[in-house]
N, CA, C and O of each residue as an XYZ file, in Angstrom:
628
protein
N      44.159     80.581    158.687
C      43.799     81.958    158.951
C      42.929     82.046    160.201
O      43.075     82.971    161.000
N      42.026     81.086    160.367
C      41.151     81.096    161.541
C      41.963     80.937    162.815
O      41.649     81.543    163.839
N      43.005     80.121    162.750
C      43.856     79.941    163.930
C      44.575     81.248    164.255
O      44.690     81.622    165.422
N      45.056     81.940    163.225
C      45.722     83.226    163.429
C      44.796     84.253    164.056
O      45.195     84.988    164.959
N      43.549     84.302    163.574
C      42.574     85.229    164.163
C      42.270     84.875    165.613
O      42.159     85.758    166.463
N      42.137     83.591    165.888
C      41.858     83.162    167.264
C      43.005     83.542    168.193
O      42.780     84.006    169.311
N      44.231     83.343    167.727
C      45.393     83.719    168.538
C      45.421     85.228    168.753
O      45.699     85.692    169.858
N      45.132     85.998    167.699
C      45.110     87.459    167.826
C      44.067     87.910    168.835
O      44.354     88.743    169.694
N      42.859     87.366    168.739
C      41.810     87.744    169.691
C      42.186     87.350    171.116
O      41.892     88.082    172.061
N      42.828     86.208    171.273
C      43.251     85.771    172.602
C      44.239     86.765    173.208
O      44.105     87.140    174.373
N      45.233     87.195    172.425
C      46.223     88.127    172.956
C      45.648     89.526    173.143
O      46.078     90.251    174.040
N      44.693     89.914    172.322
C      44.002     91.188    172.557
C      43.253     91.120    173.877
O      43.260     92.076    174.653
N      42.606     89.989    174.131
C      41.897     89.796    175.399
C      42.867     89.889    176.578
O      42.544     90.502    177.595
N      44.050     89.287    176.451
C      45.038     89.346    177.524
C      45.599     90.756    177.701
O      45.847     91.191    178.825
N      45.799     91.465    176.594
C      46.383     92.804    176.659
C      45.392     93.840    177.169
O      45.795     94.832    177.776
N      44.122     93.627    176.934
C      43.092     94.595    177.323
C      42.058     93.917    178.217
O      40.940     93.652    177.774
N      42.417     93.631    179.473
C      41.489     92.874    180.324
C      40.215     93.639    180.671
O      39.188     93.012    180.930
N      40.246     94.967    180.684
C      39.058     95.749    181.026
C      38.227     96.130    179.818
O      37.341     96.979    179.915
N      38.501     95.515    178.690
C      37.793     95.845    177.457
C      36.354     95.341    177.518
O      36.103     94.172    177.809
N      35.430     96.229    177.241
C      34.014     95.864    177.206
C      33.603     95.733    175.747
O      33.519     96.726    175.023
N      33.352     94.517    175.328
C      33.065     94.227    173.925
C      31.825     94.982    173.452
O      31.775     95.422    172.303
N      30.835     95.137    174.310
C      29.608     95.846    173.920
C      29.909     97.308    173.599
O      29.364     97.859    172.642
N      30.773     97.937    174.393
C      31.134     99.335    174.133
C      31.924     99.462    172.830
O      31.705    100.390    172.053
N      32.833     98.532    172.600
C      33.611     98.560    171.359
C      32.692     98.372    170.159
O      32.831     99.068    169.154
N      31.761     97.441    170.259
C      30.808     97.198    169.174
C      29.964     98.434    168.910
O      29.728     98.792    167.756
N      29.506     99.090    169.975
C      28.702    100.307    169.808
C      29.528    101.412    169.159
O      29.032    102.135    168.295
N      30.782    101.545    169.571
C      31.647    102.568    168.979
C      31.901    102.278    167.504
O      31.929    103.198    166.687
N      32.084    101.011    167.159
C      32.305    100.651    165.759
C      31.064    100.895    164.904
O      31.172    101.230    163.724
N      29.897    100.728    165.499
C      28.653    100.981    164.750
C      28.468    102.466    164.446
O      27.937    102.827    163.395
N      28.903    103.318    165.359
C      28.692    104.761    165.179
C      29.888    105.458    164.529
O      29.848    106.668    164.304
N      30.945    104.713    164.227
C      32.145    105.319    163.649
C      31.869    105.822    162.233
O      31.059    105.253    161.502
N      32.554    106.887    161.869
C      32.464    107.432    160.521
C      33.617    106.845    159.701
O      34.753    107.309    159.795
N      33.319    105.839    158.914
C      34.354    105.123    158.178
C      34.866    105.885    156.961
O      35.821    105.446    156.319
N      34.255    107.003    156.637
C      34.756    107.808    155.528
C      36.133    108.381    155.836
O      36.865    108.756    154.920
N      36.496    108.454    157.120
C      37.818    108.955    157.491
C      38.923    107.981    157.091
O      40.098    108.346    157.091
N      38.563    106.772    156.756
C      39.571    105.802    156.315
C      40.162    106.232    154.969
O      41.353    106.039    154.726
N      39.340    106.811    154.100
C      39.817    107.195    152.760
C      40.963    108.201    152.811
O      41.998    107.957    152.191
N      40.824    109.335    153.531
C      41.984    110.235    153.577
C      43.174    109.603    154.298
O      44.324    109.906    153.982
N      42.902    108.732    155.262
C      43.997    108.043    155.945
C      44.785    107.160    154.996
O      46.016    107.145    155.027
N      44.076    106.426    154.155
C      44.736    105.569    153.168
C      45.495    106.426    152.158
O      46.603    106.076    151.752
N      44.904    107.544    151.754
C      45.573    108.439    150.805
C      46.876    108.978    151.395
O      47.906    108.986    150.721
N      46.836    109.422    152.634
C      48.044    109.941    153.288
C      49.088    108.832    153.416
O      50.280    109.074    153.223
N      48.645    107.626    153.738
C      49.563    106.493    153.856
C      50.294    106.249    152.538
O      51.513    106.073    152.529
N      49.552    106.238    151.416
C      50.187    105.964    150.135
C      51.058    107.123    149.662
O      52.064    106.899    148.990
N      50.691    108.343    149.998
C      51.572    109.476    149.686
C      52.880    109.327    150.461
O      53.958    109.584    149.925
N      52.780    108.914    151.723
C      53.980    108.664    152.517
C      54.844    107.567    151.916
O      56.068    107.684    151.879
N      54.206    106.499    151.444
C      54.964    105.432    150.786
C      55.657    105.943    149.522
O      56.787    105.556    149.223
N      54.967    106.814    148.788
C      55.555    107.353    147.562
C      56.783    108.205    147.885
O      57.797    108.126    147.192
N      56.687    109.033    148.957
C      57.848    109.830    149.367
C      58.992    108.933    149.830
O      60.153    109.220    149.537
N      58.686    107.855    150.547
C      59.729    106.913    150.976
C      60.374    106.241    149.764
O      61.573    105.963    149.758
N      59.564    105.987    148.748
C      60.105    105.395    147.524
C      61.073    106.357    146.855
O      62.144    105.957    146.401
N      60.689    107.633    146.796
C      61.587    108.634    146.214
C      62.881    108.728    147.006
O      63.955    108.855    146.418
N      62.798    108.668    148.322
C      63.999    108.729    149.164
C      64.902    107.534    148.866
O      66.115    107.685    148.726
N      64.303    106.347    148.769
C      65.093    105.151    148.481
C      65.697    105.234    147.080
O      66.844    104.837    146.873
N      64.932    105.745    146.125
C      65.419    105.949    144.758
C      66.656    106.846    144.776
O      67.651    106.562    144.108
N      66.582    107.915    145.536
C      67.711    108.849    145.626
C      68.932    108.163    146.252
O      70.060    108.369    145.806
N      68.702    107.352    147.279
C      69.815    106.679    147.945
C      70.440    105.599    147.061
O      71.649    105.377    147.117
N      69.637    104.941    146.260
C      70.148    103.880    145.388
C      70.774    104.417    144.104
O      71.464    103.685    143.394
N      70.537    105.680    143.809
C      70.994    106.283    142.563
C      72.504    106.122    142.362
O      72.965    105.945    141.235
N      73.266    106.182    143.445
C      74.720    106.100    143.339
C      75.193    104.661    143.129
O      76.321    104.425    142.695
N      74.324    103.714    143.439
C      74.664    102.304    143.248
C      74.223    101.858    141.855
O      75.018    101.355    141.060
N      72.940    102.055    141.586
C      72.373    101.744    140.271
C      71.042    102.474    140.180
O      70.186    102.304    141.049
N      70.853    103.285    139.141
C      69.572    103.996    139.015
C      68.421    103.019    138.745
O      68.452    102.236    137.796
N      67.423    103.092    139.599
C      66.227    102.261    139.445
C      65.035    103.208    139.396
O      64.899    104.054    140.280
N      64.173    103.096    138.398
C      63.021    104.002    138.305
C      62.092    103.865    139.516
O      61.899    102.774    140.053
N      61.533    104.985    139.923
C      60.633    105.014    141.082
C      59.468    104.037    140.922
O      59.147    103.331    141.878
N      58.819    103.968    139.750
C      57.696    103.020    139.633
C      58.094    101.560    139.867
O      57.250    100.747    140.247
N      59.366    101.217    139.645
C      59.800     99.841    139.910
C      60.150     99.635    141.377
O      60.141     98.505    141.866
N      60.458    100.722    142.083
C      60.778    100.609    143.509
C      59.529    100.635    144.390
O      59.524    100.059    145.478
N      58.478    101.298    143.925
C      57.283    101.462    144.765
C      56.720    100.131    145.264
O      56.422    100.014    146.453
N      56.561     99.112    144.392
C      56.047     97.833    144.919
C      56.978     97.214    145.963
O      56.518     96.545    146.889
N      58.282     97.435    145.813
C      59.222     96.881    146.786
C      59.081     97.560    148.144
O      59.178     96.910    149.185
N      58.851     98.867    148.125
C      58.628     99.585    149.388
C      57.349     99.075    150.041
O      57.303     98.873    151.254
N      56.314     98.868    149.237
C      55.057     98.318    149.780
C      55.282     96.931    150.373
O      54.773     96.625    151.451
N      56.042     96.096    149.674
C      56.356     94.757    150.185
C      57.104     94.867    151.509
O      56.824     94.126    152.452
N      58.050     95.789    151.572
C      58.824     95.964    152.798
C      57.971     96.374    153.979
O      58.122     95.830    155.072
N      57.082     97.322    153.774
C      56.227     97.760    154.883
C      55.213     96.683    155.258
O      54.868     96.529    156.429
N      54.741     95.946    154.270
C      53.857     94.815    154.567
C      54.601     93.796    155.431
O      54.070     93.308    156.429
N      55.828     93.486    155.037
C      56.627     92.539    155.810
C      56.911     93.027    157.216
O      56.912     92.234    158.158
N      57.154     94.326    157.373
C      57.392     94.876    158.711
C      56.162     94.739    159.595
O      56.282     94.565    160.807
N      54.988     94.816    158.996
C      53.754     94.693    159.779
C      53.398     93.243    160.092
O      52.715     92.980    161.082
N      53.842     92.314    159.279
C      53.466     90.912    159.439
C      54.524     90.115    160.202
O      54.188     89.323    161.083
N      55.789     90.320    159.872
C      56.866     89.521    160.449
C      57.605     90.304    161.533
O      57.597     91.535    161.528
N      58.237     89.595    162.453
C      58.979     90.288    163.521
C      60.345     90.788    163.039
O      60.801     90.446    161.948
N      60.968     91.589    163.865
C      62.344     92.066    163.677
C      62.544     92.850    162.386
O      63.604     92.767    161.765
N      61.534     93.607    161.981
C      61.611     94.435    160.775
C      62.084     93.621    159.567
O      62.907     94.078    158.774
N      61.552     92.429    159.451
C      61.943     91.518    158.371
C      61.608     92.080    156.997
O      62.199     91.662    156.001
N      60.675     93.016    156.924
C      60.316     93.607    155.643
C      61.486     94.290    154.966
O      61.562     94.319    153.737
N      62.408     94.847    155.760
C      63.593     95.492    155.181
C      64.449     94.448    154.458
O      64.981     94.712    153.380
N      64.575     93.272    155.056
C      65.355     92.201    154.434
C      64.639     91.658    153.199
O      65.272     91.324    152.197
N      63.319     91.575    153.284
C      62.542     91.060    152.153
C      62.673     91.986    150.952
O      62.928     91.527    149.839
N      62.501     93.291    151.172
C      62.585     94.207    150.024
C      64.002     94.256    149.464
O      64.179     94.418    148.257
N      65.021     94.119    150.325
C      66.398     94.084    149.831
C      66.651     92.825    149.013
O      67.346     92.867    147.997
N      66.092     91.717    149.452
C      66.231     90.458    148.710
C      65.550     90.561    147.342
O      66.120     90.159    146.327
N      64.336     91.100    147.323
C      63.604     91.229    146.055
C      64.331     92.203    145.126
O      64.381     91.985    143.916
N      64.894     93.275    145.688
C      65.651     94.220    144.866
C      66.865     93.529    144.248
O      67.182     93.759    143.081
N      67.535     92.698    145.011
C      68.680     91.957    144.471
C      68.240     91.056    143.323
O      68.916     90.977    142.297
N      67.114     90.381    143.495
C      66.627     89.464    142.454
C      66.194     90.223    141.199
O      66.441     89.765    140.084
N      65.551     91.379    141.374
C      65.000     92.096    140.220
C      66.002     93.018    139.544
O      66.017     93.127    138.318
N      66.836     93.677    140.328
C      67.706     94.715    139.766
C      69.192     94.396    139.876
O      70.028     95.182    139.431
N      69.529     93.255    140.463
C      70.920     92.838    140.638
C      71.745     93.877    141.409
O      72.895     94.157    141.070
N      71.137     94.431    142.436
C      71.845     95.312    143.365
C      72.186     94.463    144.578
O      71.342     93.722    145.083
N      73.418     94.572    145.044
C      73.849     93.693    146.130
C      72.961     93.857    147.361
O      72.498     94.951    147.682
N      72.743     92.738    148.031
C      71.912     92.723    149.231
C      72.516     93.636    150.293
O      71.789     94.352    150.983
N      73.830     93.615    150.428
C      74.500     94.432    151.438
C      74.268     95.918    151.190
O      73.974     96.665    152.123
N      74.396     96.348    149.945
C      74.159     97.761    149.621
C      72.720     98.148    149.906
O      72.451     99.216    150.457
N      71.807     97.285    149.533
C      70.389     97.574    149.720
C      70.020     97.635    151.199
O      69.299     98.540    151.620
N      70.505     96.686    151.984
C      70.161     96.670    153.402
C      70.825     97.846    154.115
O      70.302     98.339    155.114
N      71.976     98.300    153.609
C      72.624     99.482    154.178
C      71.758    100.714    153.963
O      71.636    101.550    154.859
N      71.158    100.835    152.785
C      70.273    101.980    152.560
C      69.066    101.912    153.484
O      68.584    102.945    153.951
N      68.570    100.704    153.754
C      67.443    100.553    154.687
C      67.854    100.981    156.092
O      67.076    101.621    156.798
N      69.072    100.631    156.499
C      69.568    101.042    157.815
C      69.691    102.562    157.896
O      69.321    103.167    158.902
N      70.207    103.168    156.846
C      70.319    104.632    156.814
C      68.932    105.268    156.883
O      68.749    106.281    157.559
N      67.960    104.684    156.193
C      66.580    105.190    156.269
C      66.058    105.154    157.697
O      65.444    106.116    158.157
N      66.295    104.056    158.400
C      65.803    103.927    159.784
C      66.486    104.940    160.696
O      65.844    105.505    161.581
N      67.782    105.175    160.489
C      68.486    106.186    161.288
C      67.883    107.555    161.015
O      67.622    108.321    161.943
N      67.662    107.863    159.743
C      67.055    109.143    159.382
C      65.664    109.279    160.000
O      65.325    110.333    160.539
N      64.863    108.224    159.925
C      63.520    108.253    160.522
C      63.595    108.495    162.027
O      62.796    109.252    162.577
N      64.553    107.854    162.689
C      64.721    108.059    164.130
C      65.103    109.491    164.458
O      64.607    110.058    165.432
N      65.975    110.077    163.659
C      66.363    111.472    163.890
C      65.190    112.420    163.675
O      65.022    113.387    164.418
N      64.390    112.143    162.670
C      63.211    112.980    162.432
C      62.243    112.879    163.605
O      61.672    113.884    164.029
N      62.057    111.669    164.131
C      61.172    111.506    165.293
C      61.725    112.251    166.504
O      60.965    112.863    167.255
N      63.042    112.204    166.698
C      63.643    112.971    167.791
C      63.443    114.467    167.587
O      63.221    115.205    168.547
N      63.521    114.907    166.350
C      63.266    116.313    166.061
C      61.840    116.685    166.436
O      61.605    117.751    167.004
N      60.889    115.815    166.123
C      59.500    116.064    166.515
C      59.362    116.149    168.027
O      58.645    117.009    168.538
N      60.044    115.263    168.744
C      60.005    115.301    170.213
C      60.575    116.621    170.704
O      60.002    117.264    171.584
N      61.700    117.022    170.137
C      62.349    118.266    170.554
C      61.452    119.473    170.294
O      61.381    120.385    171.117
N      60.776    119.479    169.163
C      59.872    120.587    168.833
C      58.656    120.583    169.747
O      58.164    121.647    170.122
N      58.166    119.403    170.111
C      56.946    119.303    170.920
C      57.187    119.553    172.407
O      56.239    119.851    173.134
N      58.414    119.440    172.872
C      58.688    119.569    174.308
C      58.177    120.863    174.937
O      57.593    120.808    176.019
N      58.368    122.015    174.315
C      57.866    123.237    174.963
C      56.350    123.252    175.138
O      55.829    123.997    175.969
N      55.647    122.442    174.369
C      54.186    122.423    174.438
C      53.659    121.304    175.330
O      52.475    120.971    175.275
N      54.529    120.726    176.147
C      54.132    119.635    177.044
C      54.342    120.060    178.494
O      55.259    119.575    179.155
N      53.497    120.965    178.993
C      53.713    121.472    180.353
C      53.478    120.425    181.435
O      53.921    120.607    182.569
N      52.792    119.333    181.109
C      52.534    118.314    182.130
C      53.796    117.515    182.463
O      53.860    116.869    183.509
N      54.793    117.553    181.587
C      56.064    116.883    181.861
C      56.915    117.837    182.694
O      57.063    119.005    182.335
N      57.474    117.355    183.801
C      58.288    118.238    184.650
C      59.429    118.886    183.867
O      59.990    118.289    182.949
N      59.753    120.103    184.247
C      60.767    120.894    183.550
C      62.109    120.162    183.498
O      62.794    120.198    182.476
N      62.483    119.507    184.581
C      63.760    118.784    184.612
C      63.800    117.714    183.519
O      64.806    117.587    182.821
N      62.729    116.949    183.362
C      62.684    115.903    182.334
C      62.723    116.507    180.935
O      63.375    115.972    180.038
N      62.026    117.617    180.754
C      62.045    118.272    179.437
C      63.456    118.725    179.093
O      63.901    118.586    177.954
N      64.157    119.269    180.083
C      65.532    119.727    179.833
C      66.456    118.552    179.535
O      67.308    118.636    178.650
N      66.288    117.458    180.274
C      67.125    116.279    180.039
C      66.904    115.749    178.624
O      67.866    115.448    177.917
N      65.652    115.633    178.213
C      65.351    115.139    176.866
C      65.891    116.101    175.814
O      66.419    115.665    174.790
N      65.767    117.398    176.053
C      66.274    118.385    175.100
C      67.787    118.267    174.952
O      68.304    118.281    173.835
N      68.499    118.150    176.067
C      69.960    118.038    176.012
C      70.373    116.738    175.319
O      71.270    116.742    174.475
N      69.728    115.635    175.669
C      70.059    114.356    175.029
C      69.772    114.382    173.530
O      70.535    113.830    172.738
N      68.686    115.016    173.151
C      68.354    115.126    171.726
C      69.400    115.954    170.995
O      69.852    115.577    169.914
N      69.785    117.082    171.584
C      70.814    117.915    170.957
C      72.145    117.172    170.865
O      72.842    117.275    169.855
N      72.503    116.426    171.909
C      73.742    115.645    171.868
C      73.695    114.588    170.768
O      74.688    114.354    170.080
N      72.558    113.963    170.609
C      72.424    112.955    169.561
C      72.547    113.584    168.173
O      73.192    113.025    167.286
N      71.923    114.749    167.993
C      72.053    115.442    166.707
C      73.500    115.847    166.459
O      73.999    115.730    165.340
N      74.175    116.324    167.506
C      75.579    116.714    167.361
C      76.441    115.500    167.022
O      77.320    115.584    166.164
N      76.195    114.379    167.689
C      76.960    113.159    167.404
C      76.713    112.683    165.980
O      77.626    112.182    165.324
N      75.506    112.834    165.509
C      75.177    112.425    164.143
C      75.858    113.335    163.126
O      76.300    112.877    162.072
N      75.941    114.620    163.442
C      76.564    115.574    162.525
C      78.063    115.321    162.391
O      78.658    115.588    161.347
N      78.661    114.805    163.458
C      80.103    114.538    163.438
C      80.334    113.293    162.637
O      81.477    112.865    162.478
């Protein structure tokens, strides 16, 4: 673990060469850590909604109760944060196969559909936010708007 921390600090140092450790330390001392609680609450509510979405998608393959899927979603997001290449999706699909005997292919397909849906939602957010970004040149805003609409149209087809 100490080696992992040392490597992390080394790469943080390389990524942020102008970082002043004294300023960061002072900011951390004056931070209001009570804001972590609502952040954690929102995070877990989001995980619960993702679990419900996965439950709905798996319903046609094999009904699995939401309380049994929630730990798998947590494992998946943990794996995505720790391992490269979104390995958490493969981990949760593997664990689902072991626990519920749902094929790995079906499970990983639902994960792929989730990622596509998440990407479309993010594009929708970009499309909604574009009119409120006057610092971006009008030409770029129009290009992004047209590309977003084309992507939505292609997805609908």
